[in-house]
N, C-alpha and C positions, 0 to 999 in steps of 0.2 A: 450359563452354570451348569445347566442339565446336560449339555453336551460333554463338558469336561467330566462330570460323574460318569456318564455313559462311556467315556473313552478310556477312564481310568479303571473301569470294573472289568473289562474283557480287552481282548485284543482287537482293535478296530479292523473292520470289513474293508479291505482296499478300495471296494467301488464306493462306500459311503465316505471315505476320506477324500475321495477324488470329486465326489459331489460337494462336499464341504468346501473344498478348496476352490473349486468351479464358482461358488458363489462368494467366497471371501475375496478372491483377487479382484473381481471388479468394484466391490466396495472399498478396498484398500486403495485402487487407483483414483475413484472418485474423492475419497478423503484427502489424498494426497494432492490432487489438482486444486480442491478447496484451499488446503493449506497455503498453497504457492500462490494462488489468488489472493488471499488475506494478506500476504506479505508483498506482492507487486504492485497491486494497486495503489496503496498508499505511497510507496516510492515512486510511482508513475506520477502522481501529482505533485509530489514535492520537488521531483526533478524538472517538471514542467514550470513550476511556480519558481524555482531558482534560475531559470533561464538555460537550463542544460537539456539535451535531448532526452526525451522522456524514455527512449529505448535502453538508456543506462540502467534503469530499474531491473533489466533482465538479468545483470550481474547478480542478483540474489539467488539465481538458479545455480550458479558456478560456486563450489565450495571455496569458502572465504572471499568470495566476491561481494558479499553483502558488507564485510568489514571494509574492503577496499572502496566501496560506495560511500560509506558512512563517513571515512575520511576525507573522500573526495569533497563531499558535502559540506564537511564541518570546516575545511580550511581553504576551500576555493573562493575565489571573489565572486560573488552572485551577481549576475546582471539584470539586477532587478532595480527600477527606479523606485525610490521611496515615496511612498503617499505624503502628498503636502498635508501639514497639520492644519486642522481645522481652528481658524481664529475669529475674532469677533468681525463681522462684516464691516467695509469701510463706512464711514459716516456719509450721510446723504450730502449732496453739495447744496451750499446756501442758496436760497433763491435770490434772484437779482433785485438791488434795491431800486425803489421807485425813483423815478427822475425829479431832481430837486429844481425848484424855480428861483 
């Protein structure tokens, strides 16, 4: 905020602007990498659990690629075996009857 007020009061010094930009560009790049990772990592696990190649999650980098990936995941046949439902355990077998005389 103080930087904005300083720049609004007078003409900025070109050297000062260059220093500001040299510090802002790496911060913007790091923020961009974090945002991309926040999107790609969940899609990586979703694709892996759905039986698709996890590399499909990189479609999120391409414009409208995430929309294509969402439709592929929504309407494709997932290659996952459903987990069997847990039921009651089978009853124990009856013990043998004693011999009759």
